[in-house]
C-alpha positions in Angstrom: 269.3 -60.5 -131.0 267.7 -63.9 -130.9 267.9 -63.9 -127.1 266.2 -60.5 -127.0 263.4 -61.7 -129.3 262.9 -64.8 -127.2 262.7 -62.6 -124.0 260.1 -60.3 -125.7 258.1 -63.3 -127.0 258.1 -64.9 -123.5 257.0 -61.5 -121.9 254.2 -61.3 -124.5 253.1 -64.8 -123.8 253.1 -64.2 -120.1 251.1 -61.0 -120.5 248.6 -62.8 -122.7 248.1 -65.7 -120.3 244.8 -65.5 -118.5 245.2 -64.6 -114.9 242.3 -64.4 -112.4 240.7 -61.0 -112.5 241.5 -58.8 -109.5 238.6 -58.1 -107.1 237.8 -54.7 -106.0 240.0 -53.8 -103.0 237.7 -52.0 -100.7 234.7 -53.9 -99.3 233.2 -50.8 -97.7 233.1 -49.0 -101.0 231.7 -52.0 -102.9 229.1 -52.5 -100.1 228.0 -48.9 -100.5 227.9 -49.0 -104.3 225.8 -52.2 -104.3 223.4 -50.8 -101.6 223.0 -47.6 -103.6 222.4 -49.5 -106.9 219.9 -51.9 -105.4 218.1 -49.2 -103.5 217.9 -47.1 -106.7 216.3 -50.0 -108.7 212.6 -49.3 -109.5 211.9 -53.0 -109.9 213.5 -56.4 -110.5 212.7 -60.1 -110.6 214.4 -62.8 -108.5 214.0 -66.4 -109.6 214.9 -69.1 -107.1 215.5 -72.8 -107.2 216.6 -75.0 -104.3 217.9 -78.5 -104.1 214.8 -79.3 -102.0 212.7 -78.9 -105.1 211.4 -75.5 -104.2 211.1 -73.0 -107.1 209.9 -69.5 -107.0 209.8 -66.1 -108.5 209.6 -62.8 -106.7 208.8 -59.4 -108.3 209.8 -56.2 -106.5 208.3 -52.8 -107.4 209.5 -49.7 -105.5 208.9 -48.6 -102.9 207.6 -51.6 -101.0 205.6 -54.0 -103.2 206.6 -57.7 -103.5 204.9 -60.6 -105.2 206.3 -64.0 -104.5 205.0 -67.2 -106.2 206.6 -70.3 -104.6 206.1 -73.9 -105.6 207.1 -76.7 -103.2 206.0 -80.3 -103.3 203.5 -79.3 -106.1 201.8 -76.8 -103.8 201.9 -73.1 -104.9 201.7 -70.3 -102.5 201.4 -66.6 -103.6 202.3 -63.8 -101.2 201.9 -60.2 -102.0 203.6 -57.9 -99.5 202.4 -54.3 -99.6 204.3 -52.5 -96.9 203.3 -54.1 -93.5 200.3 -56.0 -95.0 200.7 -59.5 -96.5 198.1 -61.1 -98.8 198.5 -64.9 -98.9 196.9 -67.4 -101.3 197.3 -71.1 -101.1 195.0 -71.7 -104.1 196.8 -70.2 -107.1 195.7 -66.6 -106.5 191.9 -67.3 -106.6 191.4 -65.7 -103.1 193.8 -64.2 -100.6 193.9 -63.8 -96.8 194.9 -60.3 -95.6 197.2 -60.4 -92.6 199.7 -58.2 -90.8 203.0 -59.3 -92.3 205.4 -60.9 -89.8 208.5 -58.7 -89.2 210.8 -61.5 -90.4 208.9 -61.6 -93.8 209.3 -57.8 -94.2 213.0 -58.1 -93.3 213.7 -61.0 -95.7 212.1 -59.1 -98.6 213.9 -55.9 -97.8 217.2 -57.8 -97.5 217.0 -58.5 -101.3 217.6 -54.8 -101.8 220.2 -54.4 -99.1 222.3 -57.6 -99.3 225.2 -57.2 -96.9 228.6 -57.7 -98.3 230.5 -59.7 -95.7 233.7 -60.0 -97.7 234.9 -59.6 -101.2 235.9 -62.6 -103.3 238.1 -62.8 -106.4 236.3 -61.6 -109.6 234.8 -64.2 -111.9 235.1 -64.2 -115.7 232.4 -66.0 -117.7 231.4 -65.6 -121.3 234.0 -62.9 -121.8 232.7 -60.7 -119.0 234.2 -60.0 -115.6 231.8 -60.1 -112.6 232.6 -58.9 -109.1 231.9 -61.4 -106.3 231.2 -61.3 -102.6 230.2 -63.6 -99.8 227.2 -63.1 -97.4 225.4 -64.8 -94.6 221.7 -64.7 -95.6 218.8 -63.2 -93.6 216.8 -64.7 -90.8 217.6 -65.0 -87.2 220.1 -67.8 -87.7 222.1 -66.1 -90.5 223.1 -69.7 -91.4 222.8 -69.6 -95.2 226.2 -68.8 -96.7 225.9 -67.4 -100.3 228.3 -66.3 -103.0 226.9 -63.4 -105.1 228.1 -61.9 -108.4 227.4 -58.3 -109.3 227.9 -56.3 -112.5 231.0 -54.2 -112.1 229.6 -51.3 -114.0 226.1 -51.0 -112.5 226.9 -52.7 -109.1 223.5 -54.5 -109.4 223.4 -58.1 -108.1 223.2 -60.8 -110.8 223.2 -64.0 -108.9 223.6 -65.5 -105.4 224.1 -69.2 -104.8 225.4 -72.0 -102.7 225.3 -75.8 -103.4 221.6 -76.0 -102.4 220.2 -72.6 -103.7 220.3 -70.5 -106.8 218.9 -66.9 -107.0 219.0 -65.0 -110.2 218.3 -61.2 -110.3 216.9 -60.0 -113.7 214.7 -57.5 -115.4 215.9 -54.4 -113.5 213.7 -51.4 -114.1 211.5 -53.3 -116.6 208.2 -51.5 -116.9 206.4 -54.8 -117.3 207.3 -55.6 -113.6 204.0 -55.1 -111.9 202.8 -56.0 -108.4 199.0 -55.8 -108.0 197.5 -55.7 -104.5 194.8 -58.4 -104.5 191.2 -57.3 -104.3 189.8 -60.9 -104.0 190.3 -61.0 -100.3 188.3 -63.3 -98.0 187.2 -62.1 -94.6 188.7 -63.4 -91.4 192.2 -61.9 -91.8 193.7 -58.9 -90.1 192.4 -55.6 -91.5 
């Protein structure tokens, strides 16, 4: 009887021991669910900080409006992307230049909604919640930025992407206060 109780106690102890959460098995399914969730988002905000000292915030509003405010070396640059047109301000939004957006800028902004899932990683548990994880190679022609991203396993929306030199947090999904205004204080001389 004592031996049986000891075996049951040991089994209960082993069952209660924390084990790493199991990741989703099928990368293609997770890739599709994340793409669907991110594409369905009406809006969100991405805050970024880099080891280089760069900080930034980007607000997305569907279908194709982005406002990025980036600070690097105490210089702020605002960029509003409205489809194929970019409005750029180097003076804290006082005036903007209107230009045709470079294709790589459009692609980089669009990739925030279509992050490719290169491979699944083990789930991560933090503060009592289990998050899915995946690895990606970031955008740009070099594809040289390796990131680990976490996503909510219920909504499949991205929560965070990072590496040792970069942290991107995705927040305020579908928040009605997320607004991108196309600038009207445009100086002449840019592309029309």
